[in-house]
N, C-alpha and C positions, 0 to 999 in steps of 0.2 A: 448485506447490500445486494447480493446476487438476485434477490427478488425484483430489483429494479432493472435487471438486464433486458427483459423484453421491452420495457418502455424506452430504454436508451437505444435499443436496436431499431426502433421505429424511426428515430431521428438520425441515426448513424448506422444504416444497414450494413455497411462494409467494415464496420469496426470490429476488432477483436476485443472482447471484454474479459479481462482477467482480474482475479482478486488475490493479490499477494497476501499470504497469511502471516500474521505476526509470528515471530520465531519462539516466543515463550508460552508454553502451555500452562494455562491457569486452572484447568479443570475441565469439566464436561463441555466440550466444544467451545471453550473460551480461550482466547489467545491474547497476548499483550505484546506491545512493542518494548515495554520496560517492566521490570519487576516492581512490586510495591515499594521496595526499599529504594529503588532508583528514581521513583517519581517525586523526589524531593526538590526538583528543579535544577539538579546538578547537570551541567552541560555534557559531562562524559557519557551519561546514559543516552541522551538524545543523539550524540555523535555516533555512538555504536549502532543505535537503531537506524539512523540515516544511512550509515555505511551498508547495513544489511539491505535496506530498501533500495538504495542506489544500485546494489549488485543485482537485485531482482529485476529492476527496471532495465538496466543495461543488457541483461541476458534476454529479456523478452523483446526489447527493441531489435537487438542483433538477430534473434531467431526469425523475426519478421522483416528484417532488412529495412527498418524504419529509423528515421531521425527523431530527436526529441521534440521537434516541432509538430509531430503527429501524436503526441501523448496528452491525454487528459487524465488527471488524477482526481478521484473523489474519495471521501472517507467519512466515517462516523466516529465520534469520540476521539480516541487516540489516533485513529486513521485519518481524521480530518486535520489533526495537528501535523501528522506526517506529510499529508498531501500539501498543506500550506507551506511547510518548510521547504 
C-alpha cells in the first residue's frame, strides 16, 4: 500500500504515513497478522494480532505526540480487517 503514499500526501500533506508490518513472516516479502493455522476464526489469534497492532499504534502516536483522533488506518486483505477492528 505504500505506493498510495504520494496520492495520500496530496490530500494530507502534513500527515506521517507509516505502514506497520504484520509480525509473522510468510516468505518472500510476505507477512501475515495470523498464521494459516490461526485463521480458523478463533478469537485468540485476532486478539493477539490486535494487541501487537495496538502496541505499534500507541508507539507511533506517542512518538509524534498525537492522540488517536489524529489517526487514520487503511489496509488491504488482513490489514483491512485489522484496520476495521
